[in-house]
C-alpha positions in Angstrom: 0.1 -0.1 0.1 1.2 3.5 -0.8 0.5 4.4 2.9 2.2 5.5 6.0 2.0 3.2 9.2 0.7 0.2 6.9 -0.1 -2.7 8.9 -1.5 -6.1 7.9 -5.2 -6.9 9.1 -4.1 -9.5 11.4 -1.4 -7.4 13.1 -3.9 -4.6 13.5 -6.6 -6.9 15.3 -3.8 -8.5 17.5 -3.1 -4.7 18.5 -6.3 -3.9 20.2 -8.3 -6.8 21.2 -8.9 -5.3 24.3 -10.7 -2.0 22.7 -14.5 -1.3 23.0 -14.4 0.7 19.8 -16.3 -0.7 16.9 -13.9 -2.0 14.3 -15.8 -2.8 11.0 -14.9 -5.9 9.2 -12.7 -5.4 6.3 -14.8 -5.7 3.2 -14.0 -5.6 -0.6 -16.4 -5.9 -3.4 -15.8 -9.1 -5.5 -13.2 -8.2 -8.0 -12.6 -4.9 -6.3 -8.7 -4.1 -6.1 -7.6 -3.2 -2.7 -7.9 0.1 -1.6 -5.1 2.9 -1.8 -5.0 3.5 2.1 -3.4 3.6 5.3 -3.1 0.5 7.7 -3.9 -2.1 4.8 -7.4 -0.2 4.3 -8.3 -1.4 7.8 -10.0 1.3 9.8 -8.5 3.6 12.3 -10.8 2.5 14.7 -8.5 -0.4 15.2 -6.0 2.1 16.8 -8.9 3.2 19.5 -7.0 4.4 22.9 -8.8 5.3 25.8 -11.9 6.1 23.6 -10.2 8.3 20.9 -11.6 6.3 18.0 -8.2 6.2 16.4 -7.7 10.1 16.0 -4.3 10.4 17.6 -3.1 7.6 15.4 -4.8 9.2 12.4 -3.0 12.6 13.3 0.4 11.0 13.7 -0.3 9.6 10.3 -1.4 12.7 8.8 2.0 14.5 9.7 3.8 11.5 8.5 2.4 11.7 5.0 3.3 15.3 4.9 6.7 14.8 5.8 7.3 12.0 3.3 7.2 14.2 0.6 5.5 12.4 -2.2 2.8 14.8 -2.4 5.0 17.7 -3.0 6.8 15.7 -5.4 3.6 15.3 -7.5 3.0 18.8 -7.2 6.6 19.8 -8.5 6.0 17.5 -11.5 3.0 19.3 -12.4 4.1 22.4 -12.0 7.5 21.8 -13.9 5.4 20.6 -16.8 4.7 23.0 -19.8 1.3 24.4 -20.7 -0.9 22.0 -22.8 -1.5 18.3 -22.5 0.2 16.3 -19.8 0.6 12.5 -20.4 -0.1 10.5 -17.2 -0.4 6.8 -16.7 -4.2 7.1 -17.2 -4.4 9.4 -20.1 -4.0 12.8 -21.2 -4.6 15.4 -18.8 -4.7 19.4 -18.3 -3.9 21.8 -15.5 -6.6 24.2 -16.8 -10.4 23.5 -17.5 -10.1 25.6 -20.8 -7.0 23.9 -22.0 -9.0 20.6 -21.6 -12.0 22.0 -23.2 -9.9 23.1 -26.4 -8.6 19.6 -26.6 -12.0 18.2 -26.9 -13.2 20.7 -29.3 -9.9 20.2 -31.5 -10.3 16.4 -31.3 -14.1 16.4 -32.0 -15.2 14.6 -28.8 -19.0 14.5 -29.0 -21.6 13.4 -26.7 -24.9 11.7 -27.7 -28.2 13.7 -28.0 -28.7 15.2 -24.7 -25.4 14.7 -23.2 -22.1 17.0 -23.4 -18.3 16.4 -23.5 -16.6 18.1 -20.9 -13.5 18.3 -18.6 -13.7 16.6 -15.1 -11.2 17.1 -12.4 -9.5 13.9 -10.9 -6.6 13.4 -8.4 -3.3 12.2 -9.7 -2.1 11.5 -6.4 -2.4 7.6 -5.6 -2.0 7.9 -1.8 -4.0 8.5 0.9 -4.9 12.0 2.2 -5.9 13.5 5.2 -8.0 16.6 6.4 -8.6 17.9 10.1 -12.1 19.1 10.4 -12.4 22.8 11.5 -14.4 21.5 14.9 -11.4 19.6 15.7 -9.9 20.8 19.0 -6.3 20.9 17.1 -7.4 24.1 15.8 -8.2 26.1 18.9 -4.6 25.2 20.4 -2.5 28.4 19.6 0.8 26.6 20.4 0.1 24.5 17.5 0.3 27.5 14.9 3.0 26.1 13.0 1.6 22.5 12.8 -1.8 24.6 11.8 0.0 26.2 8.9 1.5 23.0 7.7 -2.1 21.0 7.6 -3.7 24.2 5.7 -0.8 24.0 3.3 -1.7 20.3 2.8 -5.0 20.5 2.4 -4.5 23.3 -0.2 -2.4 21.0 -1.7 -4.8 18.3 -2.5 -6.4 20.1 -5.2 -3.0 21.1 -6.5 -2.4 17.3 -7.3 -5.4 17.3 -9.8 -5.7 17.4 -13.6 -8.9 18.1 -15.9 -9.2 15.1 -18.2 -12.1 14.6 -20.9 -15.1 12.8 -20.4 -18.7 12.3 -22.0 -21.9 12.8 -19.9 -24.7 11.2 -21.0 -28.4 12.4 -20.3 -29.6 10.2 -17.3 -33.4 10.5 -18.3 -32.6 8.9 -21.5 -31.1 5.6 -19.6 -33.1 3.4 -21.4 -31.4 4.1 -24.8 -28.2 2.8 -23.1 -29.9 0.1 -21.0 -33.2 -1.2 -22.8 -35.7 -1.4 -20.2 -33.9 0.2 -17.6 -35.8 3.3 -16.3 -33.7 5.8 -14.1 -36.4 6.1 -11.9 -36.5 2.5 -10.8 -34.6 0.8 -7.9 -33.1 -1.6 -10.5 -31.2 1.5 -12.0 -29.9 2.0 -8.3 -28.8 -1.6 -8.1 -27.3 -1.8 -11.4 -25.5 1.8 -11.7 -25.6 3.1 -8.2 -27.7 6.4 -9.5 -31.4 6.8 -10.3 -34.2 9.5 -10.2 -37.0 10.3 -8.1 -39.8 12.9 -8.2 -41.0 15.1 -5.1 -43.6 17.8 -4.4 -42.0 19.3 -1.5 -44.0 21.3 1.2 -40.7 22.7 2.4 -41.0 26.4 2.0 -37.7 27.6 3.1 -34.5 25.5 2.5 -32.3 28.2 4.3 -34.4 27.4 7.7 -32.5 24.4 9.0 -35.4 23.5 11.3 -38.0 23.7 8.6 -35.8 21.4 6.5 -35.5 19.0 9.3 -39.1 19.0 10.2 -40.6 19.1 7.0 -38.3 17.7 4.5 -36.4 14.9 6.3 -39.7 12.9 6.8 -40.9 13.6 2.9 -37.4 11.9 1.8 -37.7 9.3 4.4 -41.1 8.3 2.9 -39.8 8.8 -0.8 -37.1 6.4 -0.1 -39.4 3.8 1.5 -41.7 3.9 -1.3 -38.8 3.8 -4.1 -37.2 0.6 -2.4 -39.4 -2.6 -2.2 -38.6 -4.5 0.8 -37.3 -1.5 2.7 -38.2 -1.2 6.3 -36.5 1.6 7.8 -35.1 5.0 6.2 -33.2 7.5 8.2 -32.1 11.1 6.9 -29.5 12.3 9.2 -27.9 15.5 7.7 -28.2 17.8 4.9 -26.2 20.6 2.8 -27.3 23.5 1.1 -25.5 25.0 -2.2 -25.8 28.4 -3.2 -22.8 30.3 -4.3 -24.8 33.5 -4.7 -26.5 33.6 -1.3 -25.9 36.8 0.8 -27.6 35.7 4.1 -25.8 34.1 6.9 -23.9 31.2 5.9 -22.4 30.2 9.1 -22.5 26.7 10.3 -23.8 25.5 13.7 -23.4 21.7 14.2 -24.7 22.0 17.8 -27.8 23.7 16.7 -27.9 21.3 13.7 -27.5 24.0 11.1 -25.3 23.1 8.2 -24.9 26.8 7.0 -24.8 27.4 3.1 -21.7 26.4 1.0 -20.4 28.7 -1.4 -18.4 26.4 -3.2 -19.5 23.4 -5.3 -17.0 20.3 -5.1 -15.8 19.9 -8.5 -13.2 17.0 -7.8 -14.3 13.3 -8.6 -15.2 11.6 -5.0 -17.5 9.4 -2.7 -18.6 10.2 0.5 -18.3 6.7 2.1 -16.2 3.6 1.7 -16.1 0.0 3.0 -15.0 1.2 6.6 -17.1 4.6 7.0 -20.3 2.9 5.5 -20.5 0.6 8.4 -18.8 3.2 11.2 -21.2 5.9 10.2 -24.2 3.7 10.3 -23.1 2.3 13.6 -22.5 5.4 15.6 -25.7 6.8 14.3 -27.8 4.0 15.5 -25.9 3.5 19.0 -24.6 7.2 19.8 -26.9 9.3 17.5 -23.5 11.1 16.7 -24.0 14.0 14.7 -27.5 13.1 13.9 -29.9 16.1 12.5 -32.8 13.8 12.2 -34.7 11.3 14.2 -33.2 10.4 17.5 -31.8 7.0 17.4 -31.3 4.6 20.6 -30.4 1.3 19.5 -28.3 -0.8 21.8 -25.3 -2.6 20.2 -26.8 -6.0 20.2 -30.0 -4.2 18.2 -27.8 -2.2 15.9 -25.7 -5.3 14.9 -29.1 -7.1 14.5 -30.2 -4.2 11.7 -26.9 -4.3 10.2 -26.8 -7.8 9.7 -29.5 -7.4 7.0 -28.9 -5.2 3.8 -28.5 -1.5 4.3 -27.7 1.4 1.8 -26.3 4.8 2.2 -28.1 7.0 -0.4 -27.4 10.9 -1.2 -30.2 12.7 -2.6 -30.0 16.3 -4.2 -33.3 18.4 -4.7 -32.7 22.0 -6.7 -34.7 24.9 -5.3 -34.9 25.8 -8.8 -34.1 24.7 -12.1 -30.3 23.9 -12.4 -28.5 26.1 -14.9 -25.0 26.1 -14.1 -22.5 23.9 -11.7 -25.0 20.7 -11.9 -24.4 17.3 -10.2 -22.7 14.6 -12.3 -22.7 10.8 -11.4 -20.8 8.0 -12.4 -22.0 4.5 -13.1 -21.0 1.8 -11.0 -20.3 -1.1 -13.6 -17.5 1.4 -15.3 -15.5 1.6 -12.1 -16.2 -1.7 -10.4 -12.7 -3.1 -10.1 -11.0 0.3 -9.6 -9.2 0.6 -6.3 -10.2 4.0 -4.4 -8.1 6.2 -2.6 -9.2 7.0 0.8 -9.2 10.4 2.3 -9.3 10.5 6.1 -11.2 13.3 7.9 -10.4 13.6 11.5 -12.9 14.8 14.2 -12.1 14.8 17.8 -14.1 11.6 18.3 -13.9 9.9 14.9 -12.1 9.3 11.8 -14.3 9.5 8.8 -13.2 8.1 5.4 -14.0 9.4 1.9 -12.8 8.4 -1.3 -11.2 9.8 -4.4 -10.5 8.0 -7.8 -7.9 8.3 -10.7 -9.2 8.9 -14.3 -10.2 6.2 -16.4 -11.4 6.7 -20.0 -14.1 4.2 -19.5 -15.7 5.8 -16.6 -19.6 6.2 -17.7 -21.1 9.6 -16.4 -24.4 10.6 -16.4 -25.9 14.2 -15.7 -29.5 15.5 -15.6 -29.5 18.7 -17.6 -31.8 21.6 -16.3 -32.8 19.6 -13.3 -35.8 20.8 -12.0 -37.0 21.5 -8.5 -39.2 18.4 -8.6 -36.7 16.3 -9.7 -34.4 14.3 -7.0 -31.0 12.8 -8.1 -30.0 10.0 -5.9 -26.7 8.5 -5.8 -25.5 5.4 -3.7 -22.7 5.9 -1.4 -22.5 2.5 0.1 -24.3 -0.9 0.2 -23.5 -3.5 2.6 -23.6 -6.3 -0.3 -20.3 -7.0 -1.5 -20.8 -10.0 -3.8 -20.8 -8.0 -6.8 -24.4 -8.5 -7.6 -25.4 -4.9 -7.0 -23.4 -1.6 -7.1 -21.7 -0.8 -3.9 -21.5 3.2 -4.7 -21.5 5.7 -7.2 -18.8 8.8 -7.6 -19.7 12.0 -8.3 -18.4 15.7 -8.8 -19.8 19.0 -10.0 -19.2 20.5 -13.4 -19.2 23.6 -15.4 -21.8 23.3 -18.1 -20.4 24.4 -21.2 -23.7 24.9 -23.1 -25.1 27.2 -20.6 -25.3 30.9 -21.3 -22.9 33.3 -19.5 -25.7 34.7 -17.2 -26.9 31.2 -16.3 -27.7 31.3 -12.2 -25.8 28.9 -10.2 -27.2 25.6 -8.8 -29.2 26.4 -5.6 -30.0 23.1 -4.0 -30.4 20.9 -1.0 -28.5 17.6 -0.3 -29.6 15.0 2.4 -27.6 12.1 3.4 -29.6 8.8 4.6 -29.4 5.2 5.1 -32.0 2.9 3.9 -32.5 -0.5 5.5 -34.1 -3.8 4.7 
């Protein structure tokens, strides 16, 4: 593994057999390559010490990653390259969006009807990465100012290790053109591709009012999920984000008040929100600890949670626009086109947990979809995790935001709400 402090699974388990921390079983989908991750892919929960959920070990690994110099070497390589195409082991990439768009036009790369060919931004650094979240007490200790500066630089540098690559986006509403008989508005589409489309006439009037969102919109989405997935027995919406680049009100986040604030940026880097470890850990800590849950209070015992999670469960992200999307749309990648590709883990270090998200390197075979001009009653859905690992269904999708080159210059930026959920069977 390209990771500091890598340990075999058995060695990790042997170190902490006396810990009360929940350590998820190490899972890989049938046919999937081992992840690019610390500890051989084993959760940092394995390094729990006095109930810290492995956060101290993750901090050590974060600084070891900074010190080893591999990330800076990638930046030096990219910044020393001349303008124009950069040949990588995965394909031809570009430092800027405009250079990549010009390449697409010069080479006549065209999309089918309803689609668009455009640049998408991927990492070119096949190594785990780390970010220390803003609520971590690390940021409150003035004696650590030198370390603060190193971490801030490293987090900025994650974006400097990326290139734009040409991709074709297909119109997801035309799914049956590509997969005869497969409706995008079906659970079968989610099982096969990890993406789908639902419809909702919401009674929520103000998506900037987090209390109204939690009171009105969360139950609506939970019912939508139960109706959408046959055999589902429970759905839990546990948090949300609001996106509006042009919002002029108070954007501040207040986790204690369950207020996510308003995001002014759109994540234009190919990624997924969960992985083999964090899908199970996030579910377990919601059920048994009600940890950072904006939704219905959960109060399962360990045994009850184990029983619930012994059956199939999924994590689904759902995005609903407040108005028709004109610019910075969500784009989603279909599972079969990357089912065997190893993911690259990003560790998000809190005071009491280590979250895991993922990034991916470019492949020309990635099968991308979008919903052009997504309306306020259309809810795009993407799978972030599925507990089924035998390859019979999609495990997850990955996604990004993009610049729509077909939109007029005065197109309004996307205004939408994204909710995160678990669905149980």
